[in-house]
N, C-alpha and C positions, 0 to 999 in steps of 0.2 A: 654289715650283713652282705653276703655274697650269694649269688645264684648263677647258674650256668645256662646258656642258651646255645643255639646252633653256631653262633659266631664267637664262642669263647665266653670267658667269665664276665659277668656284669656285677658291678659294685654299687652299693647304695650306702649313703651315710649322711652325716651332718658336719658342717664346719662350724666351729665355735668362733663367734665374732668378738671383737674387742670389748663390747659391752656385755658379753655373756649370752647374748641371744644365739640362736642356732639357725643355720641355713641348710636346708635339705638338698641333696644332690644325688644323681645317679650317673654311672659311666658304663658305656657299652662299646665293645669292639676295641681294636688296638691299632687301626690304620692311621694314616696321615693324609690330610691335615686333621685337626680336631675341630669338630662342629660343636658349638655351644648354643643349645636351643633354649630360647627365653620365651615363656608363655605370655599371654595377654592379660587384660584386666579381668579379675574375678575368675581366672582359670588356674591351672596348675600343670605339673609335669605330664600328667596323663593325656593332655591334649596333643602330645607328640607321639603317642604310643604306636600309631599306624606307620610311623616312619622308622622306628628303632631297628627292627630286624634287618630290613634291607640296607639302610645306611651303614649299620655297624659291620656289614660285610667288608666295607672298603675304608671306613673312617673310624676314628675314635669319636663317639657321640656322647656329649655330656648334657644333662638337663638339670635345671634347678627349679625350686619353688621360690619365687620372690617373697620378700618379707610381707607378712600378712596374708599369705596364700599357702594352700596345701599344707605340708608338714613343717614349714618353716615358722619361726617365731613371728610375733607381731612386729609392726613397724616400731622404731625407737619412740619412746614416750615423748610427746610434744614435738614430733618431727614437723618442721615447717616446710620441708622440701622432700616429700616422699619419693619422688623419682630419683633425685640425687641419692637419697638414703638407700634405695633398692640397688642402684648401680654400685654404690660403695660396698655393699654387702657382697655383690657378685665379684667385684674386684678382689676383695679379701679371699673369696673362695678360689679364684684364679691363682692367686699368689700361694695360698696354702696347698692347693692341689698341684702346683707347679705346671700349670697349663700354658703353653706357648703356641705361636703360629696359629692363632684361633681365627676361625670364621664364625662370627656372631650372627645368629639367625633369630630375629625377633618378630613375634606375631603381635600386631596391634600395639598396645602399650609397650610390649617388649621391644618394639622398634626404637622409640625414644630411649629406653633403658640401654639398649645396645649402643646407640650413638654416644650416650654419656660414658659408657665403659670404654669405647674406642677413643674418646677424648681424654679420659683419665689415664689409660694405659695403651697408647698407640704402639708401643714396643711389643705388646703381646697379641696384637690384632692384625690380621691380614686384610680382612674385608668384613663389611656389614651387609647382611641380606635381610631385608624386611619382608614381612608377610602381611598383605593387606594393611599397609601403614604408610605414613609420611605424606601422602598426597592430598589429604582432605583438610582444608583450612578449618573446618568446623571442629576438628579434633586436635590438630597439630600446630595451628597458629594461635597465638595468645588471644583469648576471647575477652570481650568486655565484661567487667564485673557483674553487671546486671544479668547478662546471659549465663554466666557461670552459676550465679545464685539460683536462677530459674531452673537450669538443668539439674543441678544437684538437689534442689528441693523436690523435684519430681521423684527422685529415688528415695529421699528421706520420707516422703509421704507414705509410700507403699513399695518397699524395695522389691519383694518377690514379683508383684504385679508389673512394675516398671521394667524389671530385668527380663521377665518372660516375654513381654511385648517387644522389647528390643531384640531379643534372640529371634523371635518369629520374623521380624522385619529384615534381619541381615543374614538369614540362612535360606538356602533353596532346598525345600523339602524333596523335590524330585531327584536331586543329586544326593542329598544327605540321608534321606529316610527318616520317617517320623520318630523311630526309636532313638536314633542318635541325636536328633534335634531335641527331643525331650530330655535326654541325658545332659546335653549342653545347658539347656534352660534350667534344669534342676540343680546342676552343679554350680552354675553362676549365681543362681538365686539363693543358694545356701551360704554364700559368702557373708561374713560379718558386715552388716550395713555400715557401721561407723567407719570401718577401714575402707570399704569400697567407695564411699562418698569422699573420704579424704583423698584417696588416690585419684578419683575422677576430677576433683577440684584441682589437684596438682597438675594433672594432664592438661586441663583446659587453660592453665596458667603458663604451661611450658610453651616455648616459642621456637619452632624449627628455624625461623628466619634468623634468629640470633645465634643458634648453635651450628647451623649448616656450614657457614663460611670458615669455621674453626677446624673442620675435619681434615685429616691428612691421609685417610684411608678411603679406598673406593667403596661406594655404596650402590646397592641394587635393591629392587623390591619386586615381589611377585604379588600382583593385586588382582582383585575381582573385577572383571569387565561388567557383569550385570549390576553391580552396585554403583557404578560411575554416575548414573542419573541421580543418585541419592546424596552425592557428596558435593562439596564446594572445592573444585580442583585448585591445587596450588601449582602455579606455573613457575618455571625458572629455577628449579633446584639443580644447580650446575653440576653436571657429571653424573646425575642419577641414571642408572640403567634400569629401565622399566619393562617388566614382563607382565602381560595381561593374560588372565585365565578366563575362558568362557565357561558357562554352566556351573559356576561355583559362587558361593556367597562369601561371608567374612571368614570362613574356616576352611580354606582350600586344602590344607594338609589333612583334613578329615573328610571333606566332601568329595575330593578326588585325589586320594593318596598317591596313586601311580602318576597321574598327570603332574601333580605338584612336585613329586620327586624328580621327574624328568627335567623340569625347569630348574629346580634347585641344583641338580648336578651340572646342568649346563652353566649356571652362574658360578658354581664352584670351579668349573673347568674340568670336570670328570663326567663325561656324557653317559658312560655305560651304567645302566641301572642293575646290572648283574642278572643272574638267572631268575626266572619267574617261578 
C-alpha cells in the first residue's frame, strides 16, 4: 500500500519471515542516512508518528512493528528468547528491504533490540541511538529470578490495571496532556497479556553488561532527566553518549517532539530541523 505526503511517497507493507510470519513496516522520505525507528514494549509504529513528517524531509525513515506488536505476527511459537527473535525478524526485514548505512533508534525495549541488530549485522549499522533506555539497572541488567517472577506476576494478575499504573508513573501529564497519556495507557493495556509478559520476562533476563563489550558501533541515548530518581543507574557503559531531556517522561518523542528531534538530529550529525 502506498500513500503520498508532503515529503514524497510513503510505503507500507509486510516482510514475510522464514517461518511464514509477517513483519509490518513503513517507509517515509528518500534522504540519507536511513533511520530505523524501533518502538518499545507494548507499543507500535504509531508511537513515532510525531517524528515522521519532519524527519522524512531529510532522511529515509523506516518504522517496524516488532513481533507480537501492532500489525506484525505473534512471536515464534515456543520462543525462548523473544528479544533475540524480535531482532532476527528486523534483520530479515533489513535484508529484504535492502537497507544499509542504518542509524538504529530504539525506544525503551527497542534499545536492546537495536543493540542485538547492531551485533548481528554491524555491516548494515552506523550507529545506535536509544530513547529512555540502557541506563536503568532494574530494566537492562539481568535481574534475580525471584524479582523477575514478582514483577511478571503483577502484570499477570491484572494486566490493564498494572499497565495503566505504570504509564501514569512514567509520563509527565504537564508535558504530554491527559488525552495523549490516556491513549498511551489504552494502547499499551490492549496488548495481548501473554505476549507482553513473555517479552517483559525476556527483557529482565537480558543483560546489558554481557552484550555491551561486544558492540563495534557507537551508541548514544536520549533519556528523561525527571525519571532519574526512579531508576537504578548503571555506571560505566564505555563510550555511551548520553543526552538528558528535562520536562519529559518515558516518551520524549511524544512528550516534546520538537525538543526530542533537535537532540536526535544532533546525535545523527544533522543539526537542522528544517522549516517549522
